[in-house]
Backbone as a ProteinNet text record, in pm:
[ID]
protein_1_A
[PRIMARY]
MTELLNLELYKFLLIFLRVGSAMMLMPGFNAGYVNTQLRLSIALALTVILIPFLSDKLPPIPQDFASILQMLLFEITYGIFIGIFMQILMAAINLAGNLVGQAIGFSNAQMFDPAFQQQSIIIDSFLTVVALTVIFLTDLHHLMLGAVIESYDLLPVASTLPTGDFAQSVSKTLSQSFLIGFKLGSPFIAFTIIFYVGMGLLSRLMPQLNIFFLSMPLQIYLGIGLIFITLPVMIVWFIKYYEDGLHMFLH
[TERTIARY]
825.2	909.4	867.9	835.7	794.7	665.2	571	444.2	466.4	558.1	587.3	650.3	741.4	804.2	702.3	615	510.3	417.7	385.5	298	363.9	490.9	562.2	578.1	604.6	615.4	481.6	374.9	239.6	209.2	241.2	218.8	305.5	430.7	522.4	470.7	424.1	376.4	253.8	160	37.2	67.1	153.5	184.4	272.8	371.2	465.7	396.9	301.6	236.5	156	87	10.5	103.9	199.4	291.2	378.2	430.7	520	450.8	330.7	259.4	217.3	181.9	149.7	274.5	386.7	511.7	557.6	529.1	571.1	496	381.4	299.2	285.5	336.5	324	400.3	341.9	416.2	547.6	652.3	784	860.1	800	864.8	868.2	771.1	762.9	841.5	913.8	988.3	1096.1	1126.8	1224	1363.5	1395.2	1527.4	1538.8	1429.9	1434.5	1432.8	1545.7	1553.6	1465.2	1433.3	1340.5	1393.9	1523.9	1582.4	1561.9	1573.6	1553.8	1409.3	1316.7	1175	1142.2	1192.1	1166.9	1233.6	1350.6	1419.2	1338.5	1282.7	1198.1	1074.1	1014	895.1	927.5	1041.8	1082.5	1103.6	1170.4	1194.5	1063.1	971	840.7	763.7	773.4	702.3	752.3	882.2	940.5	896	889.2	847.6	699.8	617.2	471.6	418.4	494.1	443.7	392.1	466.3	412.5	286	270.2	156	30.8	49.4	-64	-99.5	-28.1	-52.1	-194.4	-250	-385	-492.8	-456.1	-553.3	-548.4	-462.1	-448.1	-526.3	-598.3	-675.2	-582.3	-631.6	-549.4	-521.8	-421	-381.6	-492.7	-541.8	-642.9	-584.2	-671	-626.3	-597.8	-667.5	-648.3	-566.8	-496	-406	-483.3	-601.3	-680.5	-717.9	-753.4	-789.1	-668.6	-553.8	-431.1	-396.4	-404.7	-372.3	-468.2	-596.6	-695	-665.4	-629.4	-598.4	-476.1	-374.7	-253.9	-282.9	-364.6	-400.4	-482.9	-569.6	-648.7	-558.2	-454.7	-363	-287.3	-246.4	-180.6	-276.7	-402.5	-503.2	-525.2	-531.4	-548.6	-430.8	-310	-192.5	-190.8	-226	-230.7	-336.1	-451.2	-556.5	-509.2	-440.9	-391.3	-292.3	-200.3	-103.5	-169.1	-266.1	-336.6	-416.3	-475.7	-550.8	-461	-338.6	-245	-198.2	-184.7	-146.5	-256.6	-382.2	-492.9	-493.1	-459.1	-447.8	-338	-228.8	-119.1	-157	-260.1	-299.7	-343.6	-384.5	-428.2	-313.2	-194.8	-81.2	-33	-51.2	-14.2	-103.7	-234.8	-326.7	-294.6	-266.3	-230.6	-103.9	-6.3	117.5	93.7	5.6	-27.9	-97.2	-188.7	-257.5	-159.5	-67.3	32.2	122.7	169.9	259.2	195.7	69.5	0.9	-26.8	-51.9	-84.7	34.9	155.3	272.2	352.5	298.1	362.6	469.2	465	564.1	507.4	397.6	334.7	424.2	512.9	605	742.1	762.8	889.4	877.9	913.7	898.3	1035	1035.5	1156.9	1119.9	1219.8	1195.2	1173.2	1056.6	1021.9	1064.1	1169.4	1213.7	1114.9	1024	926.6	824.3	788.2	685.9	738.1	869.6	932.5	865.2	838.5	776	804.7	777.2	792.5	677.6	707.9	604.1	646.3	549.7	578.7	671.3	768.7	871.5	812.6	707.9	643.9	573.3	514.1	450.8	553.8	669.1	776	823.6	835.6	881	783.4	653.9	553.6	546.6	561.4	557.7	674	793.7	911.5	896.4	845.7	825.3	723.3	612.9	509.1	562.5	636.7	694.5	793.8	872.9	968.5	897.4	789.2	714	645.5	597.9	534.8	631.8	755.3	853.2	906.1	913.5	959.7	858.4	730.6	625.2	583.8	658.6	634.4	498.7	446.1	321.5	342.5	468.5	492.9	467	475.8	437.2	287.9	210.5	66.1	35.1	115	97.4	121.1	229	256.7	151.8	104.8	-1	-130.1	-156	-275.1	-268.1	-148.4	-132.6	-159.5	-108.6	-127.7	-274.5	-336.7	-476.9	-570.7	-521.7	-607.2	-645.7	-573.1	-608.2	-737.1	-774.7	-905.8	-1013.2	-976.8	-1073	-1095.9	-988.2	-993.4	-930.9	-1006	-948.4	-898.9	-799.1	-746	-854	-862.5	-958.4	-1101.4	-1120.3	-1253.9	-1284.4	-1410.8	-1451.9	-1403	-1356.3	-1301.1	-1412.9	-1409	-1517.3	-1498.8	-1523.2	-1500	-1588.5	-1711.6	-1801.6	-1750.4	-1704.8	-1650	-1521.6	-1440.8	-1318.4	-1351.3	-1446.7	-1483.1	-1541.7	-1625.3	-1685.5	-1579.4	-1487.1	-1381.9	-1289.5	-1253.1	-1164.5	-1232.6	-1358.5	-1428.8	-1448.1	-1480.1	-1498.9	-1367.9	-1260.4	-1130.7	-1079.5	-1104.4	-1060.2	-1130.6	-1260.3	-1333.9	-1286.6	-1257.3	-1207.8	-1069.3	-983.7	-850	-857.7	-948.6	-966.3	-1012.6	-1105	-1156.4	-1047	-969.2	-861.9	-754	-719.7	-621.4	-667.4	-795.7	-851.3	-846.2	-875.6	-870.4	-727.1	-631.8	-492.1	-443.8	-492.1	-450.5	-539.4	-644	-739.5	-676.4	-577.4	-515.4	-451.5	-399	-332.7	-434.5	-550.5	-657.6	-707.3	-724.3	-764.8	-655.9	-530.2	-418.9	-419.2	-445.9	-449.2	-559	-677.7	-790.2	-759.6	-714	-685.3	-571.9	-468.7	-352.8	-390.1	-463.4	-496.9	-599.9	-690.7	-783.7	-707	-610.1	-528.9	-446.8	-387.4	-308.9	-398.3	-520.7	-614.2	-653.3	-679.8	-713.4	-595.5	-474.6	-356.2	-330.8	-355.6	-336.1	-437.1	-557.5	-657.7	-624.8	-569	-536	-409.1	-316	-188.8	-164.1	-228.8	-214.9	-72.6	6.9	142.5	237.6	194.1	279.3	281	399.8	413.8	377.6	248.4	196.8	257.5	289.6	345.8	487.8	562.1	698.2	696.5	593.6	583	521.4	422.3	342.3	417.9	502.2	565.3	657	755	838.2	759.2	660.4	579.3	498.2	443.7	367	454.8	577	667.3	707	745	788.5	674.8	557.3	444.1	402.1	406.4	369.2	463.7	593.4	690.2	674.1	647	620.8	498.7	394.2	274	302.5	391.3	428.8	494.6	587.4	655.1	555.7	450.8	352.5	261.2	217.1	114	169.2	298.6	352.2	334.6	367.6	348.7	204.3	110.2	-31.5	-73.6	-29.2	-63.6	-14.4	110.9	167.9	99.6	75.9	7.7	-132.5	-203.2	-339.6	-336.5	-242	-233.4	-197.3	-103	-63	-180.5	-259.3	-378	-476.7	-495.4	-585	-532	-402	-342.1	-358.4	-335.6	-351	-496	-588.4	-731.1	-773.6	-718.1	-750.5	-704.7	-586.3	-537.8	-622.5	-661.1	-748	-883.7	-936.1	-1063.3	-1052.7	-938.6	-918.5	-914.8	-851.3	-839.3	-971.7	-1061.3	-1188.8	-1305.1
226.5	219	102.9	-11.4	-128.2	-100	-34.6	-1.2	96.6	191.8	288.2	220	128.1	53.6	-32.4	-96.5	-178.3	-92.4	26.8	116.4	161.9	199.1	243.3	128.4	8.8	-107.2	-137.3	-121.2	-143.7	-44.1	83.3	184.6	156.7	119.5	92	-22.8	-129.6	-245.9	-212.1	-139.1	-106.4	-24.9	74.7	160.3	87.6	13.8	-53.2	-159.7	-231.9	-339.1	-283.6	-172.2	-114.6	-50.7	28.6	96.7	-4.9	-102.8	-200.7	-288.8	-336.8	-423.2	-344.7	-216.1	-133.1	-107.3	-83.2	-55.5	-174.8	-295.2	-414.8	-431.8	-362.3	-378.3	-250.9	-138.6	-12.7	-18.2	37.9	43.8	119.4	65.4	126.2	68.6	70.3	15.7	-137	-198.2	-344.3	-406.8	-325.5	-377.4	-474.7	-570.2	-672.4	-617.7	-504.3	-445.8	-361.6	-345.3	-281.9	-393.9	-416.3	-532.1	-514.5	-625.4	-626.8	-546.6	-552.8	-479.4	-328.4	-278.7	-135.8	-96	-178.1	-149.5	-147.4	-246.1	-250.8	-134.7	-93.9	19.9	147.9	167.7	285.7	279.4	160.4	144.9	171.1	124.6	149	297.6	365.3	509.1	586.6	551.3	618.4	593.3	471.2	438.7	522.5	535.2	614.9	760.7	811	949.7	968.7	868.8	884	857.7	791.7	758.2	880.7	993.2	1108.8	1167.5	1155.7	1217.7	1129.3	999.2	907.1	846.8	884.9	824.6	847.4	967	997.3	920.4	858.6	781.4	631.7	594.3	453.9	426.3	315.8	281.4	234.1	229.6	175.3	26.4	-21.5	-161.3	-252	-345.6	-440.4	-529.2	-581.4	-661.1	-806.1	-858.1	-999	-1010.1	-1121.3	-1143.1	-1160.6	-1220.4	-1243.3	-1111.3	-1012.6	-881.7	-814	-827.3	-768.5	-835.1	-968.1	-1041.7	-1004.5	-993.5	-955.2	-815.9	-724.6	-588.2	-584.3	-662.1	-665.8	-725	-829.8	-890.8	-794.4	-718.1	-619	-511.5	-470.3	-368.3	-419	-545.2	-603.8	-605.5	-640.2	-644.5	-506.8	-404	-267.4	-226.8	-258.9	-225	-297.5	-425	-502.4	-445.2	-407.2	-349.3	-220.3	-134.5	-8.6	-35.7	-130	-163.9	-222.5	-312	-372.5	-266.7	-172.7	-65.2	14	43.7	117.6	32.2	-97.8	-186.3	-193.5	-190.1	-193.2	-66.6	47.3	170.5	158	89.6	70.5	-25.9	-106.8	-205.1	-139.2	-11.7	57.9	68.3	103.4	117.4	-19.3	-122.4	-257.8	-306	-280.1	-317.9	-241.5	-112	-32.1	-86.1	-126.1	-181.8	-310.3	-395.7	-519.4	-490.3	-393.3	-357.9	-300.7	-216.2	-157	-266.6	-356.5	-462.7	-552.9	-586.4	-671.2	-596.9	-465.5	-388.5	-373.5	-361	-336.5	-463.4	-578.5	-704.5	-746.6	-692.5	-726.4	-820.4	-888.1	-972.4	-1088.1	-1132.4	-1240.8	-1190.3	-1059.6	-1001.4	-973.8	-1070.8	-1060.3	-1054.4	-994.1	-984.1	-999	-1023.7	-1036.3	-898.4	-880.3	-753.5	-756.9	-682.4	-686.3	-623.5	-540.2	-476.5	-576.4	-676.2	-772.3	-915	-933	-1064.4	-1167.1	-1129	-1220.6	-1174	-1263	-1227	-1136.1	-1033.8	-945.1	-890	-839.6	-779.6	-660.3	-646.8	-545.2	-403.7	-378.6	-246.8	-223.1	-328.1	-318.9	-280	-344.8	-311.4	-167.7	-127.8	8.9	113	95.7	190.7	193.1	75.6	69.5	146.4	128.6	199.6	350.1	392.2	535.3	592.4	519.4	567.1	578.1	478.4	483.6	598.6	620.9	732	865.1	883.7	1009.2	1022.8	912	916	969	920.7	966.3	1105.4	1140.3	1274	1381.5	1348.5	1444.2	1435.8	1358.8	1346.1	1284.7	1204	1135	1026.7	984.7	886	946.5	1080.1	1145.1	1128.6	1137.1	1116.6	971.7	877.2	736.8	716.1	774.1	764	839.5	952	1026.3	947	862.3	777.5	678.8	627.4	535	607.8	730.2	806.5	845.2	893.5	934.7	816.4	695.9	578.4	556.3	617.1	603.3	677.9	775.9	839.8	759.4	705	627.2	489.2	425	290.5	295.9	338.3	352.8	219.9	229.2	110.4	52.3	-79.5	-153.8	-143.8	-92.1	-89.1	-223.5	-246.5	-371.1	-373.7	-487.9	-501.4	-484.6	-377.5	-351.8	-432.9	-561.2	-647.9	-609.3	-570.7	-530.2	-406.6	-306.6	-185	-216.1	-307.5	-348.3	-406.8	-499.3	-564.5	-464.3	-374.4	-275	-179.9	-136.8	-45.6	-112.1	-237.7	-309.1	-329.8	-372.8	-397.3	-268	-158.5	-30.3	20.8	12.2	59.4	-27.3	-157.6	-248.4	-218.4	-191.5	-158.6	-25.2	71.6	200.4	185.7	103.2	81.6	13.7	-83.2	-148.7	-48.5	39	138.3	236.2	284.2	378.9	310.6	185.9	113.4	94.4	64.5	49.2	181.8	292	423.9	460.4	428.9	459.4	381.5	258	175.9	187.9	272.4	282.2	329.6	420.9	455.8	336	244.4	127.9	22.3	18.7	-69	-21	111.5	167.5	143.9	160	135.3	-9.1	-103.9	-245.5	-272	-216.7	-238	-180	-54.6	12.1	-58.9	-99.2	-161.7	-294.7	-378.3	-510	-501.2	-404.3	-383.7	-340.2	-249.1	-204.6	-316.9	-400.6	-512.8	-614.4	-631.3	-722.8	-674.2	-543	-486.7	-495.3	-469.4	-476.4	-617.9	-717.2	-855.8	-896.7	-838	-869.1	-799.2	-677.6	-603.2	-656.2	-706.9	-758.3	-897	-998.6	-1134.5	-1188	-1141	-1192.5	-1134.5	-1033.1	-970.1	-1054.7	-1077.3	-1149.2	-1054.6	-1058.7	-960.6	-977.6	-1100.5	-1121.9	-1066.9	-1076	-1022	-870.2	-808.4	-662.8	-609.1	-680	-623.8	-615.4	-715.6	-717.7	-597.3	-570.1	-451	-320.9	-314.7	-193.1	-172.7	-280.6	-272.4	-224.8	-274.8	-235	-88.3	-46.1	92.2	191.4	163.4	252.9	252.8	133.8	125.2	201.3	190.1	264.2	415	454.3	595.9	645.5	561.9	599.5	608	522.2	529.1	662.9	706.9	835.1	950.5	940.9	1049.2	1048	929	919.8	902	868.9	839.3	953.4	1078.8	1186.2	1198.8	1188.5	1200.8	1083.3	963.2	844.4	856.3	898.7	907.8	1017.5	1132.8	1242.4	1199.9	1133.6	1086.6	985.3	893.1	792.4	855.1	948.8	1013.1	1088.7	1153.8	1224.3	1124.3	1010.7	907.6	851.8	828.6	773.3	871.1	997.8	1099.6	1110.2	1111.1	1118.4	994.6	878	756.3	761.7	818	831.6	931.5	1041.6	1140.4	1078.8	996.1	929.2	836.6	768.1	681.1	760.2	877.8	959.3	1020.6	1039.1	1102.9	1006
4334.8	4216.2	4124.8	4186.5	4107.8	4032.4	4101.7	4035.6	3920.1	3940.3	3834.5	3713.5	3738.7	3629.5	3555.3	3631.9	3569.1	3483.4	3530.7	3456.3	3326.1	3333.7	3214	3114.1	3163	3075.1	3008.7	3084.3	3031.9	2919	2940.4	2837.9	2714.3	2739.8	2629.6	2542.7	2606	2530.4	2447.5	2506.9	2435.2	2309.8	2322.3	2208.1	2107.7	2157.8	2067.9	1982.5	2040.1	1964.2	1846.9	1868.9	1758.2	1655	1700.9	1608.9	1534.9	1609.2	1548.4	1446.3	1477.9	1382.7	1259.2	1275	1158.7	1075.1	1143	1072.7	989.6	1035.7	961.7	830.2	814.6	694.4	612.9	662.5	589.2	457.6	349.6	222.8	239.9	182.8	196.7	313.2	431.4	550.7	547.4	479.7	478.7	363.8	286.7	172.2	217.9	130.9	165.8	187.9	121.8	138.9	265.9	340.4	473.1	575.8	641.8	730.5	853.4	914.2	1027.2	1145.1	1169	1280.8	1266.6	1142.7	1119.9	1144.8	1096.9	1119.6	1268.2	1339.7	1483.6	1555.6	1509.2	1571.3	1553.5	1432.8	1409.7	1497.7	1508	1591.8	1738.3	1785.2	1924	1949.7	1855.2	1871.3	1873.7	1783.3	1781.6	1910.8	1961.5	2085.6	2201.8	2213.6	2322.8	2310.8	2186.9	2166.2	2197.3	2165.1	2176.7	2316.4	2402.2	2535.9	2610.9	2616.4	2691	2630	2498.6	2431.3	2433.1	2445.1	2438.8	2574.3	2679	2810.9	2858.5	2830.6	2878.8	2802.8	2689.5	2611.9	2644.7	2737.9	2774.1	2901.7	2908.8	3028.6	3140.5	3262.7	3372.3	3352.5	3423.1	3410	3463.2	3381.7	3431.9	3541.4	3623.6	3737	3699	3599.2	3562.5	3434.2	3422.3	3309.4	3178.8	3184.2	3062	2995.2	3074.5	3018.4	2955.1	3021.4	2965.1	2832.2	2827.9	2706	2593.1	2625.6	2524.2	2470.4	2558.9	2517.4	2425	2459.2	2376.3	2238.7	2234.6	2106.2	2020.7	2084.9	2012.4	1952.7	2027.1	1976.3	1853.1	1856.5	1738.8	1620.7	1646.4	1540.4	1480.6	1565.4	1515.4	1426.4	1469.6	1390	1256.6	1258	1133.1	1038.8	1094	1010.1	944.5	1019	962.5	849.9	872.7	768.9	645.1	663.9	550.1	473.9	546.1	481.8	386.5	431.9	345.5	229	250.7	141.5	35.9	79.3	-16	-100.5	-39.7	-117.4	-224	-189.1	-284	-396.4	-374.2	-474.7	-605	-599.3	-721.4	-821.1	-774.4	-865.8	-912.3	-830.1	-873.1	-986.7	-975.4	-1082.3	-1210	-1196.8	-1313.8	-1379	-1297.8	-1352	-1428.6	-1378.4	-1450.2	-1582.5	-1583.2	-1707.2	-1809.6	-1761.9	-1851.8	-1908.7	-1822.3	-1867	-1970.6	-1950.6	-2047.1	-2177.1	-2168.1	-2288.7	-2380.8	-2327	-2411.2	-2436.1	-2395.3	-2425.7	-2327.4	-2205.2	-2103.3	-1997.5	-2026.8	-1925.5	-1883.9	-1974.6	-1942.3	-1897.7	-1905.6	-1859.8	-1710.5	-1630	-1485.6	-1417.5	-1300.9	-1221	-1075	-992.7	-849.4	-789.6	-727.6	-666	-519.2	-480.2	-340.8	-244.1	-296	-207.3	-155.6	-238.7	-199.1	-193.7	-218.3	-209	-299.5	-424.6	-518.9	-661.7	-756.9	-897.2	-940.1	-1016.3	-1067.1	-1202	-1277.3	-1407.2	-1386.7	-1474.7	-1455.9	-1452.3	-1529.1	-1528	-1394.1	-1339.1	-1207.2	-1101.7	-1103.5	-1008.1	-1027.7	-1152.6	-1181.7	-1127.6	-1154.4	-1107.8	-955.1	-892.2	-746.1	-684.9	-740.6	-689.2	-708.4	-825	-850.4	-752.1	-730.4	-638.3	-495.5	-449.5	-314.6	-301.1	-406.4	-403.4	-388.9	-465.2	-458.1	-321.7	-266.6	-133.4	-29.4	-32.7	66.1	33.7	-94.2	-131.2	-91.7	-99.5	-64.8	81.7	161.1	305.4	338.6	246.6	277.9	382.8	402.9	508.9	645.9	656.5	781.3	806.6	698.3	711.7	747	696.5	732.1	881.6	931.3	1075.5	1156.7	1100.9	1168.9	1177.8	1076.8	1081	1196.7	1223.1	1336.6	1467.9	1480.1	1604	1621.7	1512.9	1521	1541	1514.3	1531.4	1677.4	1770.3	1911.5	1944.8	1860.2	1874.9	1802.5	1684.9	1606.9	1666.6	1714.2	1771.8	1911.3	2012	2146.2	2202	2287	2353.9	2444.2	2448.8	2531.9	2480.4	2358.5	2300.2	2235	2209.1	2144.2	2000.2	1957.3	1822.2	1719.1	1637.2	1540.6	1412.4	1418	1302.7	1183.4	1210.9	1102.3	1030.8	1107.3	1046.4	970.1	1023.4	953.2	816.2	813.7	688.2	588.8	637.7	549.2	493.8	579.4	535.9	433.8	458.3	366	230.7	231.8	105.6	26.5	95.6	27.4	-31.5	46.7	-0.6	-114.8	-106.7	-212.9	-344.4	-337.3	-459.7	-518.1	-431.2	-479.4	-542.2	-482.4	-537.6	-673.7	-686.3	-815.6	-920.9	-882.9	-977.5	-1018.6	-920.6	-951.5	-1036.8	-1002.8	-1082.3	-1225	-1242.5	-1377.4	-1452.9	-1384.5	-1449	-1486.6	-1397.7	-1428.2	-1550.4	-1564.5	-1678.6	-1799.4	-1793.6	-1904.7	-2035.7	-2035.8	-2165.1	-2234.2	-2154.4	-2212.2	-2255.6	-2189.8	-2237	-2373.3	-2385.8	-2515.3	-2620.1	-2579.7	-2672.5	-2722.1	-2633	-2671.7	-2773.8	-2748.4	-2840.5	-2978	-2980.5	-3108.1	-3181.7	-3107.2	-3171.4	-3235.8	-3161.8	-3216.5	-3328.7	-3318.3	-3430.2	-3554.8	-3536	-3648.9	-3709.3	-3623.8	-3673.9	-3746.5	-3695.8	-3761.6	-3899.6	-3910.9	-4041.2	-4137.6	-4083	-4167.1	-4218.3	-4133	-4176.5	-4282.8	-4279	-4380.9	-4513	-4501.9	-4623.8	-4689.6	-4609.7	-4661.8	-4603.6	-4655.1	-4598.5	-4604.3	-4701.7	-4713.8	-4608.5	-4535.8	-4433.9	-4306.7	-4252.2	-4125.3	-4010.8	-3974.5	-3879.4	-3741.1	-3700.8	-3567.6	-3559.2	-3666.6	-3669.4	-3659.4	-3715	-3713.5	-3585.8	-3532.5	-3423.2	-3290.3	-3258.9	-3127.8	-3103.4	-3191.2	-3165.1	-3170.5	-3261.5	-3269.8	-3142.9	-3089.9	-2965.7	-2850	-2841.9	-2734	-2747.8	-2868.6	-2888.7	-2860	-2914.7	-2891.3	-2744.2	-2680.9	-2540	-2449.9	-2474	-2393	-2414.3	-2539.1	-2564.3	-2488.9	-2484.3	-2408.7	-2258.9	-2208.8	-2067.3	-2036	-2121.9	-2100.5	-2097.2	-2177.2	-2183.5	-2060.7	-2021.7	-1916.5	-1775.3	-1760.9	-1627.7	-1528.4	-1561.9	-1462.1	-1414.3	-1507.3	-1470.2	-1382.6	-1417.3	-1339.4	-1195.6	-1178	-1043.4	-962.7	-1024.3	-952.6	-911.8	-1000.9	-971.4	-858.1	-863.6	-757.9	-623.2	-622.1	-496.6	-435.5	-519.7	-469.6	-409.5	-477.1	-424.5	-292.9	-284.6	-162.8	-46.5	-72.8	32.1	76.8	-18.9	16.3	95.2	59.8	133	277.5	301.2	438.8	516.2	451.2	518	549.6	457.9	482.4	603.2	616.1	731.9	861.9	857.5	978.5	1020.6	924.1	956.8	939.7
[MASK]
+++++++++++++++++++++++++++++++++++++++++++++++++++++++++++++++++++++++++++++++++++++++++++++++++++++++++++++++++++++++++++++++++++++++++++++++++++++++++++++++++++++++++++++++++++++++++++++++++++++++++++++++++++++++++++++++++++++++++++++++++++++++++++

């Protein structure tokens, strides 16, 4: 009985450490308004459910404590890597939000973002909340949890820590997120160029006009109108990128 209990505890710890550490960093689950107890409760429930399905993928209990400790630390590292990978995918919409905020003159309009526990541009917070809402509405969070489960095939328990592959994957995903974020914000970059060129020409043609008094409200009104036009396309494009990124991780 003691050996059976030790075996079940060993399996529980291995699965819980990877699932729990990933859950603490997953987009949506890691938001400040989701308390830690709830996140841990979800991780505990998932662990109990996954034990029968993942038992055959777990190695036998090592005989020495150093090997067990190393294995547990590796599982935490794998979970953190999975969570960070998903956060890097989310960085595309954050970059787009910053570009949009600066283009329409909201760069100084900041608010406390409960998702990341920091001050951010209000448009950035808005786009992040919309993207997270669509992720959960389209059940992409199931794919996020599926990535954690499938990671036991990609990153087997007790395997050597692939630091080189981690660095390559992070750098590649980061560059792709930057590119997608730049593409999502490209209409607003073009809007900024055209708007300021137009205001510059207008100030040269009518020097007596107070261009700063005119440009700020016009920039805000036109920018908000452009947001209404481009928001559906931006969110659909980002969701497709996020889904493809998770599939790329799984394969």
